[in-house]
C-alpha positions as CSV (number, residue, x, y, z in Angstrom):
1,M,88.0,124.7,81.5
2,N,92.1,125.2,80.1
3,D,94.8,122.8,79.1
4,T,96.6,125.4,81.7
5,G,94.1,124.2,84.7
6,Q,93.0,120.3,83.3
7,L,97.0,121.2,83.1
8,A,96.6,122.1,87.7
9,L,94.9,119.4,87.9
10,L,96.9,116.7,86.9
11,T,99.1,117.9,89.1
12,S,97.1,117.9,92.0
13,G,95.8,114.7,91.0
14,I,99.6,113.3,91.0
15,T,100.7,115.1,94.3
16,L,97.4,113.5,96.5
17,G,98.1,109.7,93.8
18,L,101.9,109.7,95.8
19,G,100.2,111.7,98.7
20,A,97.5,108.1,99.5
21,A,101.1,105.8,98.5
22,V,103.4,106.7,99.8
23,P,102.4,106.0,104.0
24,I,103.4,103.0,105.4
25,G,100.8,101.0,105.2
26,P,99.7,97.8,104.2
27,V,100.4,97.4,100.8
28,N,104.2,99.5,101.3
29,V,104.5,97.0,104.2
30,E,104.1,93.9,101.6
31,M,105.5,95.9,98.2
32,A,108.6,96.0,100.5
33,R,109.0,91.7,101.8
34,R,108.5,91.6,98.4
35,A,110.4,93.0,96.7
36,L,113.0,92.1,100.0
37,T,112.4,89.3,99.0
38,W,111.7,87.9,96.2
39,G,112.5,90.8,93.6
40,W,110.8,93.4,91.2
41,R,108.6,91.4,89.4
42,P,106.5,90.0,93.1
43,A,106.3,93.3,94.5
44,A,105.4,95.7,91.6
45,C,102.8,93.4,90.1
46,L,100.9,93.7,94.2
47,G,101.1,96.9,94.2
48,L,99.0,97.7,90.7
49,G,97.0,94.8,91.8
50,A,96.5,97.9,94.2
51,V,95.8,100.8,91.3
52,T,93.6,99.1,89.4
53,V,91.8,99.1,92.3
54,D,92.3,102.6,92.7
55,C,91.6,103.0,89.6
56,I,88.1,101.4,89.5
57,Y,86.6,103.5,91.9
58,A,87.9,106.4,90.3
59,T,86.2,105.6,87.6
60,A,83.4,105.1,89.3
61,A,83.0,108.7,91.6
62,S,84.4,110.4,88.8
63,L,81.2,108.5,86.6
64,G,78.9,110.0,89.7
65,M,77.8,106.5,91.1
66,Q,77.1,107.0,94.7
67,V,78.7,104.9,97.3
68,A,78.4,105.1,100.8
69,A,82.4,105.4,101.7
70,G,80.1,106.3,105.6
71,S,78.1,102.9,106.3
72,V,78.0,100.7,108.3
73,W,76.6,98.3,106.7
74,I,79.5,98.3,103.9
75,N,82.3,99.8,106.0
76,V,82.4,96.9,108.6
77,P,82.6,93.9,106.3
78,L,84.9,95.2,104.3
79,G,86.8,95.8,107.5
80,I,86.3,92.7,108.9
81,L,87.9,91.0,105.6
82,G,90.2,93.3,105.6
83,I,91.9,92.4,109.2
84,A,91.5,88.9,108.4
85,F,93.5,88.7,105.6
86,L,96.2,91.3,107.1
87,S,96.0,89.2,109.7
88,W,96.6,86.1,107.2
89,L,99.3,87.7,105.8
90,G,100.9,88.4,108.6
91,V,101.3,85.4,110.4
92,Q,102.5,84.0,107.1
93,S,105.7,86.4,107.3
94,L,105.9,85.1,110.1
95,R,106.2,81.8,109.0
96,Q,108.2,82.0,106.8
97,A,110.3,84.0,108.9
98,F,110.5,81.3,111.5
99,H,110.9,78.7,108.5
100,Q,114.7,80.3,107.4
101,S,116.2,81.2,110.8
102,R,115.9,77.7,111.3
103,T,117.2,76.7,107.7
104,D,121.1,77.7,106.7
105,W,121.2,81.1,105.7
106,A,122.9,79.9,101.8
107,D,120.4,78.7,100.8
108,T,117.0,80.6,102.6
109,T,115.7,82.6,99.5
110,E,116.1,79.2,97.8
111,N,114.1,78.1,100.2
112,T,111.0,80.1,100.0
113,P,109.3,79.6,97.3
114,R,108.5,82.0,94.9
115,P,105.5,83.3,94.2
116,P,103.6,83.5,90.8
117,A,102.7,87.5,89.1
118,R,99.3,86.3,88.6
119,R,98.6,85.6,93.3
120,S,100.4,88.8,94.5
121,Y,98.0,91.1,92.4
122,V,95.3,88.6,93.7
123,T,96.6,89.9,96.8
124,G,97.1,93.4,96.3
125,L,93.1,93.7,94.9
126,L,92.1,92.2,98.2
127,M,94.3,93.9,100.1
128,T,92.9,97.6,98.8
129,F,89.5,96.2,98.7
130,T,88.8,95.6,101.6
131,N,90.0,98.7,102.4
132,P,87.4,100.9,104.3
133,M,89.6,103.8,103.5
134,T,89.6,103.4,99.6
135,L,86.4,104.0,100.1
136,V,86.1,107.2,101.6
137,F,89.0,109.2,100.1
138,W,87.7,107.6,96.6
139,F,84.1,108.7,97.8
140,L,83.8,110.9,100.1
141,S,88.0,113.1,100.2
142,M,88.0,113.3,96.4
143,P,85.3,115.1,94.7
144,G,85.5,117.4,97.6
145,T,88.8,117.9,97.4
146,A,89.0,118.1,93.4
147,G,86.5,121.8,94.1
148,A,87.7,123.0,95.9
149,I,91.0,122.4,93.9
150,L,89.8,123.5,91.2
151,Q,87.1,127.0,92.5
152,N,90.8,127.9,94.0
153,R,92.7,127.8,90.6
154,V,90.2,126.9,86.9
155,G,87.7,129.8,89.6
156,S,84.8,127.5,88.8
157,A,83.6,125.2,92.5
158,G,81.5,122.6,89.7
159,G,84.0,119.9,91.0
160,G,82.2,117.0,89.5
161,A,83.5,118.1,85.5
162,A,87.8,117.9,87.3
163,L,87.3,114.5,88.4
164,P,88.2,112.9,85.6
165,I,91.4,114.3,85.1
166,M,92.2,114.3,88.9
167,A,91.4,110.7,89.2
168,A,93.5,110.1,86.8
169,G,96.3,111.8,88.3
170,V,96.1,109.8,90.8
171,T,96.4,107.1,89.2
172,V,99.5,108.2,88.2
173,G,100.8,108.6,90.9
174,A,100.1,105.9,92.8
175,G,101.7,103.4,89.8
176,L,104.7,105.7,89.9
177,W,105.2,104.6,93.8
178,V,105.2,101.0,92.9
179,L,107.4,100.9,89.9
180,L,110.2,104.0,92.1
181,W,109.6,101.8,95.6
182,C,110.0,99.1,94.3
183,T,113.3,99.1,92.1
184,L,114.2,101.5,94.5
185,L,113.8,97.9,96.9
186,T,114.9,95.5,94.8
187,G,118.4,97.6,94.6
188,L,118.8,97.3,98.1
189,G,117.8,93.7,97.9
190,R,120.3,92.4,95.7
191,F,122.6,94.2,98.5
192,R,121.4,92.0,101.1
193,R,123.4,89.6,103.1
194,P,121.3,86.2,103.9
195,W,119.7,87.1,106.7
196,W,118.0,90.0,105.7
197,V,114.9,87.7,103.7
198,A,114.1,86.9,107.9
199,A,114.2,90.2,108.6
200,S,112.3,91.6,106.2
201,N,109.5,88.6,107.2
202,A,109.3,88.5,110.1
203,I,109.3,93.0,110.1
204,G,107.0,93.0,108.2
205,G,104.6,90.1,109.5
206,V,105.5,91.9,111.9
207,T,103.4,95.1,110.5
208,L,101.0,93.6,109.0
209,L,99.7,92.2,112.5
210,I,100.1,95.8,113.6
211,L,98.2,97.3,111.0
212,A,95.4,94.5,111.3
213,G,95.3,95.3,115.6
214,L,94.7,99.2,114.2
215,S,91.8,99.0,111.8
216,A,90.0,96.5,114.1
217,V,90.3,99.2,116.7
218,R,89.3,101.5,114.6
219,L,86.2,99.3,113.5
220,V,85.6,99.0,117.0
221,Q,85.3,103.5,116.9
222,M,83.1,103.4,114.2
223,L,80.7,100.9,115.5
224,S,81.0,102.1,119.4
225,A,79.7,105.3,118.0
């Protein structure tokens, strides 16, 4: 594979990483809530925890490790854990919003304890690890996409050699989005009004519960298929 082919694969991987990270999902919702409530660091640490799981899965996929991404035995336990975790986060967000709504607006941020960076990072790890769609992306969608892009852009049908380069690109793309999203929301948060904190927690909590419900519907459909 020549340098042009490697650059094409890296660029495609970055594009895929952005495409996978940009759509609104649990991690983006929670990053936004934390950025508006506590600032850049807790949000970025959570996002980097999610990117770490992507790195691990990307490395496993590029090394050819076989994971039954479509297996009920893997997806059902992960799905149940993911639903429970999203529900817990959603309830905690709503509890914070309720507490803040009964507090003097001037003291809203001060009365909301800032989570440690380590805990935010672990939360990001768990949110991504318990999402079965992450497995599907890395071990089903990603290898096929790498092979197709390699064939179209480089003229080879073999996707195995492309995976490490594309995996690195996807990781870079996802990491860039985390930094950009957190920076954007943190900048917006500087102009916030006191009620923004409670509103972001309420909207984030409801959204997380909706996403948990959609995950439950997807899980039921998988079991009934």
